[in-house]
N, C-alpha and C positions, 0 to 999 in steps of 0.2 A: 566797802566800796572800792572798786579797782582804781588804783592811782593812774593818772594820765601818763603816757610815755614821756620820758625826758627828751627834750629837744636840745640838740647840741652837736658838735662835730663828732662824726662817727670815726671809730678807729679802723684804719685800713689794715687788713691782714697782709702778711708777706706775699701771699698768693695773689691778692688783689693788686698789690703794688707791682709785682712781677708782670701781671697781665697788662697793667697800664703802661709800663715801660718797655714791654716787648715790642720789637719791630713788627711782629705779626699783627698787633692791634692797631697799627697806623693805617691811614688811608693808603690804598694800593699805590697811588702815584707818588707817595712820599717814602715808600720802602726803597732802599738803595738799589736792589737788583731790578725791581719793576720800574723805578724811576729812570735807570740807565736805559732800559729797553724802550720806554715811552718817550723820553726827552733827550736821550743821547748822553754820552759820557761827560760832556762839558757842563751839563746841568748839575752835576754832583759836586758837593764840597769835598775837601780833603778828608774830613772825618767820615763822610759817607763812603768814599772810595776805600779807605782803610777798613771800614766796617764790613764791606763785602769780603775783604781778604780774611778777616778773622772769623767771620761767620756768626759768632754769638758773643754775648757779653756775660754779665754775672746776674745773680738774682735781683740786684738792685739797679743795675745799669744795662741799657741796651748796648749792642755792639757799637753803635754810632756814638753814644754818650761816653763809653769807655775810650773810644778813639779820640774824642775831644780832650779828655784828660791826658792822653799820651802826647797829643800834639802840643798841649800847653807846656809839657815838660821840655819840648824843643822850641819853645817860644813861638809856636804856630808857624814854624818855618821848616819846610821839608828838608832843606839842606842840613839844618841842625838836628832834625830827627834822624837823619841818615848816620849821624855820628854815634847814635846809641847802639850798644852791642846787644847780643841776644840776652846776656845776663842783665843788662840795664832794663830791657823791656819786661823781663820776667818779674821784676819788682812790682809791676802793676797787678793787682788782684784780677784774675780772669785771663791773664796772659801766661800761658804755659810755654814750654819750649817750642812746640810745633807752631803756635801762632807767632811767637817771636821770630822764629826762623823765616816764616812766610813774609813778615813785614820787612825784615832785613833783606831778603832775596828780592822783593819787589822794588825796594829803594835802590838796590844795586843795579837792577835792570834799567831803572830810570837814569842812573848815572851813566851807564854804558851807552844808552840811547843818545845822550847828549854828545858823547864822543864819536859816535858812529857818523859816517858820511851819509847824507840823505841819498835815497835811491834815485839814480838818474834814469828817467824814463825816456826811451828813444822817441824822437819826434818823426812822424811820417810826413814827408813832403813830396815823395815820389814813389812810384812802384818799386824802384830799386831799394828804397828805405824799407819798404814792407818786406821785400824778399830777404834782405839782410837781417831783419828782426826775427823772421820765422826760421831762418836757416838752421840754427842749432837744434830745433825740434824735428825738422824733416830731412836733414842730411842723412844719406845712406839708408833710408827706410826702404824695406822690400815689399811692403804692402801699402795700399792707399789709406791715407788718413785725412780727415777734414778738420781744419782748425779755423779759429777766428781771432782776429786782433781787435780788442775792444779799446776804443780811443776816447779821450776826454775832449773838452772843447778846444784845447790847444793842439789837437791831433797827436797827443802823446799816448804811447801804449800803456794803458792801465793794467791790462791782463791779456795773456795768451791762453786760449782755452781749446782743448781738444774736444770736438763735437762727436766724432765717430771714428771707428777703426774698422777697416774692411779687409778685402782680400787683395790679390795681385791686380785685379782688373776693375775694382770698383769699391765704393763705400756709399753709405746712405747718410744724408744730412737732413735732420728733421728741423723744419723751420721753427717749431714750437720750442725745441731745445735751444736753438740759436738765440732766439729773441728773449727767452727767459733768462739766459745768461747775461744778455745785454741789459735787460731791465734790472736784474739783481745787482749788477755792478754800476748802475746809473750811467751807462755808456752814452756818449753823445753821437757816436758813429761807429761803424765797424768795417773791417776788411775780411773777406772770405779767402781762404787758402786751402787748396788740396793738392796733393802730389800725384804725379804719374811715375811710378817706379820704372816704367818702360823707357822713360826719357822723351816720350812723344809730347810735344807742346800744343798740339792741335786740340781745341775743346770738342768734346762729344756733343751730340744733340741733347743728351741728358744734362750735361754741364750748362748748356745755353738756357735750357728751360728752367733749371734750378736757379740760375743767376737772375733771370727775369722775375721769377716768383719771389725770391728773397728781396730783390730791389723794391718790388711793389709793396711787400709787407713792411719794409723799412720806412717807406714813404708814409704809410698809414700810421705807423707808430712814432714818427718823427725821429727815427734812428737811421739815418741814411747809410746805405751800403756804398762805400766809396770805391771799392774795387773788388775784383775776384782774381786771384792769382792761381795759375796752374804751375806748380813748383816741380822742377827737376834739379838734379845735382849740378847740371851744367847751364842752367838758365831758367827763364820763366816766361809765361804768357800772361799779359795783363789785359783784362777785359776793358778797363778804362783807357789804357794807352791805345788799344786797337779800335776804340769807338764802339765797342760791343756791349757796353753796360747800359 
């Protein structure tokens, strides 16, 4: 007669254990890289951020679990962790020279960021401010270029972006490209700018039509077009100042 199977705790093979501990076996929203994309960098723990840096763990520890051990060595304090050398980090099983260098380099970048002055974003309060902000990009240009200034809620310049590059007498600005850039950067408003290499400040009929079209699109998307500047090296034309916007 066949004996009944024994009931009891099963032995977990090393491969089963590796699969259980592997980050790949976690729910997608809990994997560090996917979690960063889904929830943002602030949602990740220190161990998860370090786990992204080293990429992989050992046969018995996931990258995140390995990083938890490393953090414990520094008292779970990043300032203390930054004191560890490449050689210190290599004492952990699963941390070779390349991974240790990556951790040291990342922590050094963090230290330098603390010392760096925050970027000062110019605030646009007038057409002259907008002209001064775009001047470095359009000064002495021999062909027409179309740029936009993307602004935050405080009317500070978040980004200056070139939309198109044309010839001596004209360039094409695609509304889809302009507002995609605005949406991608979560801009609250924008200012249009294009140059006239000839020095002529008078807007063309095409300039007027384009300005009207972009203003209407901005109203629909709740990203108002605050102004459109025609830039020359010796001055500018502001649609807003002239009541033409």
